[in-house]
N, C-alpha and C positions, 0 to 999 in steps of 0.2 A: 284604855287606847290597848290595841293588841301587843304581845309579846312578839319580841322577833324571834323567828327562826330562820336559823341560816339553814340552807338547803343548795342543791345542785343548781338548780331552777334560777336561786335570785344571784347566785354566784354569777352563772350565766347572764345574768341581766346586767349585772353590773359591771362585767365585763363589756359588753356594749355600749352601757353607758360610756365607758373610758372610752372607746373609739369614737364617738360621738364627739367626746370632748376632745378629740383628738392628742391624745395621749399619744407615745411613741409605743412602739410593740415592746420596747426591755422596760419602760413605766409599766404598763399594764401585767407583763408578767409579773413584778414586781409587788405591784398590788394583789396578785392573785396570790403568791404565794405568803404574803404575809395574812389574806383573809383565811386561806387553807389551813395555814398553820394554828391560827385564833380558833378556827369551827372544829379543828382534832382536839385541841385542849379544852372545847366546851363539852366534850363526849357526846351529850343529848341534843346539842345544836341549838337551845333555846339562850338567849343572851340576857344577861343583867347587868345593872351598873357593877355591883358587888363582882361578878365572874370577869367584868373587864378590868376592873380595877385589879383583882388577883391575877390576873394575867401579865398584867405590868409588873408585879411584884416576881412574878414567877421568872419573867426574863432578865430582871436585875439580881434575883437570886442565883441565876445559871449564867453568871459573869456575862452578860449581853456588854455591849458598849454601850455606854449611853446615848451615843448617834443614832446608834442602831435601834434601840429601841424607841427612842422617837420619830424614828422613820416609820414602825411597824404603827406606833400610834397614830401618826399622820394616816396610814392607811386607812386603818381601821375606822378612825374619825369621818372620813371621807365616806366611807361605805355606811356607816351609822347614818350620815345624813343622806345620802341616797335612799336607804331604805325608808326614809318618814321617821328614824328614831333618835333624833338630834338629842336626845336627852340623854342618850347612853354615849354621849361624846367624854372621856377620859382628858386628863392633861396632861401635858409632854411634861418632861423632869428638867428642871433648870439646874441650867450645868454655867460652871464659870467658862467665860471663853478661853482658850486654849492658847498658850502664849509662845510655849515653844514645842517642838515635835521631837521623837527620839530619833537618835542618831542612825538608829538601824532601821530607820525606816524613809531617811531624807537620801533619792540618790542623786549622788552627786556628779557635778559637769564631768570629773575626770572620770568615774566609773561607767557614765552614759559613753565617753570616749572609748573607751574597753571593750564596752560590748558593739560597739559601731567596727571597731579592730576584726576583732572576734567574728561578726558575722561575715565581714569580708573576707577574712582568711578561711570560713567554711565554703565558701563559697554562694551565699544565701543571697543574693542580689537584691530581691526582692522585699527581705526582711532587714536589710543594709537602708534601703531606702524609705520604708515602712516608718522606723526608728527614727531619721531625720525629720521626714514628712511631718510626723507629729509632734516633735520636739522644736522644729523648725518654725511650726505656725501654732502652735496652741490648741489646735483643735481634738475635739473628741474622739475615740477611736471610731465610734458609729456615724464620725460625720467627715470619715476615710474615703466612704464613695461618692463625695461632693469634688476629689480631687479626681476632676476627667482630663484628658487631652485641651480639652477645648479651655476649660479653665486656665491649665498652666499657660498655657500660651497667651492668655490675653493678663496671665500674672495676678487672676484675683479669682477665685471661688466662691458662688454664691452659696453658703451653708442653710440650710433650713432644720431647726430641732428647738424640740419645746414648746411650738406653737411662735419661734420668733425666726427671722431670718436677718443674716449679717452679712458682709463680705469679710473674707480671708485672705489677706495679701500671703502672696508668695513671692519671696526674694529670688532674685537674680539667680545666686549659686544652685537655690534648689531646683528651679525652673530650667536649667540647663539640665540636671542630674534625673528628673521626671523624666524631659521631653528623648534624652538620648535612652534611656531604659525602655519608654513607649517603642521607640524604634525598632530597637533590638528587640522585643518581643511582636513586633505588627500589631502596634494597635495602634489604630489609627482614629480614632473615636472613643468617648465614654469613659467610664471609669478606669483606673491605672492600673491599680492593684485587683487583680482578678485571680480566679483560679483557672483551672485547664479547660474547663466548661464557661468559663465567660462570667460567671458568679462572681461577686464580690468577695475578696478574702473575710473572713467570719472573724470576729474578734476571739473566738476560743483557740481558732489555729494561732493568730499571732500573739493569743497568751503563751502559748505551749510553745511555739517557738522560742521566744522572749527567755522562758524558763530553761532552755536548753542550753543558751550561752552562758549561764551565770557560774557553772564551774569553771571552763575554760577561761571566761573573764576575770575571774577571781572575783564577783559580785554577789553579794549575800542576796537569796532568792528572794525574800522578803522585801525588797526594793524593787522587783522587777518586775512589774505590769506597766500596761500601757499608759492610763491614767496618771504614773508617776512621771512621765515626759513629760504631760502637760503641767504638773506642777513645777517642774524645772525650767520649763520655758517660763511661767510665771516668775519665779523665782529670779533668773538670769535679766528678766525685761524690768522690772522692778527694781532691782540691782542697779540699772543704768537709767532710766524715768524717773523714779519715786513717785510715780503719778498713778497711783490706787484706782483712779476714776478712768483713766485712758484703758489700765488693764481690765477693767470689768468690762469695758465694751467691746475688748479684742478677744476676752475670752466667754461672751457671750452670758454674763451672769446679770441677773436684774438687781440683785443685792452687793453693795461693795460690802457687804458681811460675809459672803460667801467667797470673793475674791480673799478677802484675810486670810480665810484658811490656808490660799495657796500660797502666800508667802510666808509662812511661818518659816522660821531660821529654827537650828537644834539649840540655839543659844549660844553657841562658842563666839560669834562676833558679840554678843551682849556682854559676855562673861569678859574676854577682852577690853574691851572699853572701860568695863569695870576696874581691871586693873591697872589700867592707864591713868585712872584716876587719882590715884597716887593718896589717897586720903587715909591710908591706915599708916599710922607713924611708930 
């Protein structure tokens, strides 16, 4: 069997293959970054199983998180199969399921409230409402474009992401805020959160604007990014319902194991329960 040699052409062919698989734009770009990083590591472009394993070890020695390394491995393995060299696939790293998350990463409801008040005090109505829309529905930031005037009037947005379609419910209080904002901005139809040119606001702009709130809101910047709002939605919902299967459906997860990651707490609640057991005399 011929050796696999990575070139610009085969990378472009892989990109087109991913498009035909109907991968999202963000997913495709992620694959491209991972493949090109591996290509750069190879130097010569020729792939061997030994080099692929060496690359995995190199990532670990450079202190990449295990989850990140496994994500990169998944990209490489997909590429190897596409190129007809399945024998080059390498094993992911086994990791014990995380039980608790670090307190400096979990955005609390109180911190979320401070971010809202800060956005409002700074007169940033769009950001103030974007934060509430993501946190109040549990959507991904890439799904924000599906929050349209028509969907809000109906009380339900039909979201299409990662090859799946699911309904997203919009509660009455949020509907009222969104429709009022749309009327003020003279948006009669289509996406509500748009730029001055009418294009959906980008994740980069939202991320940057959120970071600007941190100092005034007295919130650790490491906690403030759009996806953490989705995690907060998940924890609050699960705290009320205790139904992980229902939560998985709402979040659009195919696997409950993915949903488990979203509801990990800092361990404070578990620690308190252990204190209350009074087993140490």
